[in-house]
Backbone bond lengths (Angstrom), bond angles and torsions (degrees), N, CA, C in turn:
res aa  C-N    CA-C-N  psi(-1)  N-CA   C-N-CA  omega(-1)  CA-C   N-CA-C  phi
1 M - - - 1.434 - - 1.517 110.09 -
2 S 1.311 117.29 -38.85 1.472 120.56 -179.23 1.523 111.27 -65.86
3 N 1.355 117.37 -39.46 1.450 119.73 176.78 1.543 111.46 -60.93
4 I 1.300 115.17 -43.23 1.480 119.91 -179.81 1.550 109.28 -63.04
5 A 1.335 116.22 -44.63 1.469 119.16 -179.45 1.510 111.06 -63.82
6 E 1.330 117.11 -41.03 1.473 119.26 -179.76 1.501 110.48 -65.08
7 G 1.339 117.53 -44.47 1.466 119.63 178.06 1.503 113.78 -60.72
8 F 1.331 116.48 -41.26 1.445 121.84 177.51 1.523 110.78 -61.21
9 G 1.332 114.77 -42.52 1.445 119.87 -178.58 1.526 115.41 -66.65
10 R 1.329 115.71 -16.01 1.470 118.94 179.56 1.525 111.59 -72.77
11 G 1.329 117.43 -19.01 1.478 120.07 172.43 1.508 115.83 86.11
12 G 1.292 121.12 -1.67 1.451 120.49 179.26 1.499 112.09 -130.69
13 N 1.336 115.42 148.15 1.481 118.47 -174.55 1.544 111.69 -64.18
14 S 1.316 117.80 -41.35 1.462 118.60 -175.08 1.522 111.24 -64.19
15 E 1.318 117.99 -40.34 1.463 119.58 175.80 1.517 111.55 -68.82
16 F 1.324 115.25 -40.73 1.460 119.29 177.81 1.530 111.18 -56.68
17 I 1.321 116.01 -47.20 1.468 121.86 178.50 1.505 111.13 -60.52
18 Q 1.335 117.08 -40.30 1.446 122.29 179.48 1.527 109.40 -61.09
19 F 1.316 117.46 -43.34 1.487 121.20 178.38 1.502 112.71 -71.40
20 L 1.336 117.30 -29.07 1.478 119.50 173.69 1.523 110.42 -65.31
21 F 1.327 116.87 -37.49 1.454 118.59 176.09 1.525 110.56 -68.14
22 T 1.296 117.73 -36.42 1.475 119.84 176.23 1.546 109.50 -63.77
23 A 1.323 117.14 -39.28 1.453 119.61 176.62 1.515 112.04 -63.76
24 K 1.336 116.65 -37.59 1.463 120.01 175.82 1.495 110.96 -62.81
25 G 1.330 117.49 -37.29 1.469 120.96 176.03 1.547 111.47 -62.47
26 S 1.325 114.99 -40.73 1.458 119.80 177.66 1.512 111.01 -65.72
27 L 1.316 116.11 -33.12 1.462 119.76 177.34 1.557 110.86 -67.16
28 S 1.324 115.64 -36.26 1.465 119.93 174.42 1.517 110.99 -63.71
29 E 1.313 116.38 -38.15 1.479 119.76 176.05 1.526 109.91 -62.03
30 A 1.324 117.35 -41.26 1.453 120.93 179.29 1.522 110.59 -61.94
31 K 1.361 116.97 -40.27 1.448 120.98 177.26 1.516 110.57 -59.68
32 S 1.328 116.36 -42.95 1.456 121.73 178.39 1.544 110.72 -59.59
33 Q 1.345 114.76 -43.48 1.452 118.76 -179.67 1.530 110.29 -66.58
34 L 1.303 119.67 -31.33 1.461 121.75 175.51 1.533 110.71 -62.96
35 Y 1.321 116.27 -41.62 1.467 118.54 177.74 1.526 111.85 -64.06
36 I 1.320 116.48 -40.04 1.458 119.95 176.86 1.531 111.11 -62.84
37 A 1.347 116.16 -46.81 1.466 120.86 -179.49 1.544 109.51 -60.39
38 A 1.335 116.97 -40.26 1.463 117.82 179.08 1.533 112.88 -69.90
39 D 1.348 115.81 -39.94 1.464 119.92 179.72 1.539 111.29 -63.22
40 L 1.308 117.42 -32.27 1.455 122.53 -177.82 1.522 111.19 -93.04
41 N 1.331 117.37 6.73 1.444 123.74 179.74 1.516 115.33 60.28
42 Y 1.330 115.32 31.13 1.449 120.74 174.53 1.524 112.09 -78.12
43 I 1.353 113.34 -26.32 1.456 120.68 179.13 1.532 108.52 -132.69
44 T 1.320 115.90 155.67 1.452 119.52 179.03 1.518 109.78 -80.35
45 E 1.327 114.90 168.14 1.466 119.56 175.34 1.531 110.77 -60.66
46 A 1.302 116.05 -38.56 1.479 119.79 179.90 1.532 110.57 -65.83
47 E 1.323 116.76 -42.02 1.489 119.95 177.86 1.498 109.91 -64.74
48 F 1.337 117.68 -41.15 1.458 120.99 177.79 1.496 110.62 -59.29
49 K 1.341 117.32 -49.26 1.456 120.66 -177.28 1.509 111.83 -62.77
50 K 1.330 117.92 -41.78 1.450 120.11 -179.54 1.553 110.76 -63.98
51 A 1.334 115.90 -45.14 1.457 119.22 179.67 1.534 112.26 -68.00
52 Y 1.329 116.17 -41.42 1.438 120.52 179.38 1.569 111.17 -62.15
53 D 1.320 114.40 -43.56 1.485 119.65 179.67 1.519 109.56 -62.31
54 M 1.314 116.89 -36.55 1.484 120.80 176.17 1.521 110.63 -61.84
55 T 1.347 117.12 -44.11 1.457 120.77 -179.08 1.536 109.96 -64.12
56 E 1.327 116.49 -36.95 1.473 120.09 177.50 1.549 110.36 -63.46
57 E 1.309 116.67 -43.74 1.468 121.59 179.33 1.532 110.43 -63.74
58 I 1.309 116.39 -42.86 1.480 120.10 178.56 1.535 109.92 -63.35
59 T 1.305 117.32 -39.96 1.472 121.61 178.01 1.513 110.41 -59.38
60 R 1.363 116.18 -46.76 1.472 119.24 177.64 1.516 111.92 -60.09
61 M 1.336 116.23 -43.15 1.460 119.57 -178.85 1.553 110.64 -64.42
62 M 1.314 116.92 -41.36 1.451 121.07 179.43 1.528 110.66 -66.04
63 N 1.302 118.27 -40.87 1.450 122.59 177.18 1.534 110.45 -59.58
64 S 1.332 116.06 -44.67 1.450 120.60 -179.89 1.546 111.18 -65.60
65 F 1.320 116.07 -39.13 1.464 120.73 179.37 1.542 109.77 -66.60
66 I 1.301 117.96 -44.28 1.467 120.62 177.53 1.509 110.82 -60.20
67 K 1.314 116.22 -44.49 1.464 121.26 -179.51 1.541 109.35 -61.23
68 S 1.321 117.97 -42.71 1.461 121.16 -179.85 1.521 111.20 -66.72
69 L 1.308 118.23 -36.70 1.462 120.37 178.41 1.519 110.45 -68.35
70 K 1.353 117.14 -38.03 1.442 119.75 -179.52 1.524 113.34 -69.48
71 S 1.334 116.60 -31.45 1.469 120.31 -175.17 1.508 114.07 -104.47
72 G 1.312 117.20 -6.58 1.460 120.98 -173.85 1.526 114.04 -85.65
73 D 1.299 115.02 169.08 1.442 122.57 -179.96 1.545 111.41 -88.79
74 R 1.309 117.53 -16.08 1.463 120.54 -177.65 1.506 109.64 -71.38
75 K 1.316 113.15 138.88 1.494 118.71 178.34 1.499 106.45 -126.80
76 G 1.309 115.39 155.47 1.439 121.96 175.08 1.520 111.45 -72.28
77 L 1.329 115.87 -173.39 1.453 119.68 -179.09 1.531 111.85 -67.96
78 K 1.326 116.33 -30.74 1.486 120.21 175.07 1.490 107.53 -90.83
79 T 1.310 116.81 152.36 1.452 119.02 173.30 1.520 108.10 -90.09
80 D 1.319 115.55 127.61 1.468 120.78 -177.96 1.501 110.74 -84.98
Protein backbone atom coordinates (compact mmCIF):
# COMPACT_ATOMS: atom_id res chain seq x y z
CA MET A 1 0.00 0.00 0.00
CA SER A 2 2.84 2.39 0.81
CA ASN A 3 4.47 1.85 -2.58
CA ILE A 4 1.19 2.62 -4.33
CA ALA A 5 0.68 5.77 -2.25
CA GLU A 6 4.22 6.95 -2.92
CA GLY A 7 3.88 6.39 -6.65
CA PHE A 8 0.56 8.23 -6.74
CA GLY A 9 2.09 11.12 -4.83
CA ARG A 10 4.77 11.55 -7.47
CA GLY A 11 2.14 13.03 -9.78
CA GLY A 12 3.05 11.31 -13.03
CA ASN A 13 1.79 8.12 -14.63
CA SER A 14 5.20 6.67 -15.49
CA GLU A 15 6.43 6.96 -11.90
CA PHE A 16 3.09 5.70 -10.60
CA ILE A 17 3.36 2.63 -12.83
CA GLN A 18 6.93 2.07 -11.67
CA PHE A 19 5.78 2.03 -8.05
CA LEU A 20 2.87 -0.27 -8.91
CA PHE A 21 5.43 -2.75 -10.22
CA THR A 22 7.38 -2.34 -6.97
CA ALA A 23 4.17 -3.10 -5.07
CA LYS A 24 3.70 -6.23 -7.19
CA GLY A 25 7.21 -7.28 -6.18
CA SER A 26 6.28 -6.82 -2.54
CA LEU A 27 3.20 -8.95 -3.14
CA SER A 28 5.46 -11.72 -4.45
CA GLU A 29 7.47 -11.43 -1.24
CA ALA A 30 4.25 -11.88 0.73
CA LYS A 31 3.48 -15.04 -1.28
CA SER A 32 6.91 -16.37 -0.37
CA GLN A 33 6.25 -15.66 3.29
CA LEU A 34 2.96 -17.57 3.04
CA TYR A 35 4.84 -20.63 1.84
CA ILE A 36 7.27 -20.33 4.75
CA ALA A 37 4.42 -19.91 7.26
CA ALA A 38 2.67 -22.99 5.85
CA ASP A 39 5.86 -25.07 5.79
CA LEU A 40 6.51 -24.22 9.44
CA ASN A 41 2.87 -24.97 10.36
CA TYR A 42 2.20 -21.42 11.51
CA ILE A 43 -0.92 -21.40 9.33
CA THR A 44 -3.25 -24.14 8.18
CA GLU A 45 -3.59 -25.27 4.59
CA ALA A 46 -6.99 -23.55 4.46
CA GLU A 47 -5.52 -20.28 5.74
CA PHE A 48 -2.70 -20.55 3.21
CA LYS A 49 -5.13 -21.13 0.34
CA LYS A 50 -7.38 -18.25 1.35
CA ALA A 51 -4.48 -15.81 1.67
CA TYR A 52 -2.76 -17.05 -1.49
CA ASP A 53 -5.98 -16.74 -3.49
CA MET A 54 -6.30 -13.17 -2.25
CA THR A 55 -2.77 -12.37 -3.48
CA GLU A 56 -3.65 -13.81 -6.87
CA GLU A 57 -6.77 -11.62 -7.08
CA ILE A 58 -4.78 -8.54 -6.07
CA THR A 59 -2.18 -9.37 -8.73
CA ARG A 60 -4.91 -9.52 -11.39
CA MET A 61 -6.36 -6.21 -10.20
CA MET A 62 -2.96 -4.53 -10.25
CA ASN A 63 -2.20 -5.86 -13.73
CA SER A 64 -5.51 -4.46 -14.99
CA PHE A 65 -4.84 -1.12 -13.33
CA ILE A 66 -1.36 -0.88 -14.85
CA LYS A 67 -2.75 -1.77 -18.26
CA SER A 68 -5.43 0.92 -17.98
CA LEU A 69 -2.88 3.54 -16.94
CA LYS A 70 -0.65 2.64 -19.87
CA SER A 71 -3.45 2.80 -22.43
CA GLY A 72 -5.69 5.47 -20.95
CA ASP A 73 -6.06 9.16 -21.62
CA ARG A 74 -5.76 10.17 -17.98
CA LYS A 75 -2.51 11.73 -16.97
CA GLY A 76 -1.09 12.64 -13.61
CA LEU A 77 -0.35 16.16 -12.46
CA LYS A 78 3.03 16.05 -14.22
CA THR A 79 3.23 15.47 -17.93
CA ASP A 80 5.11 12.26 -18.63
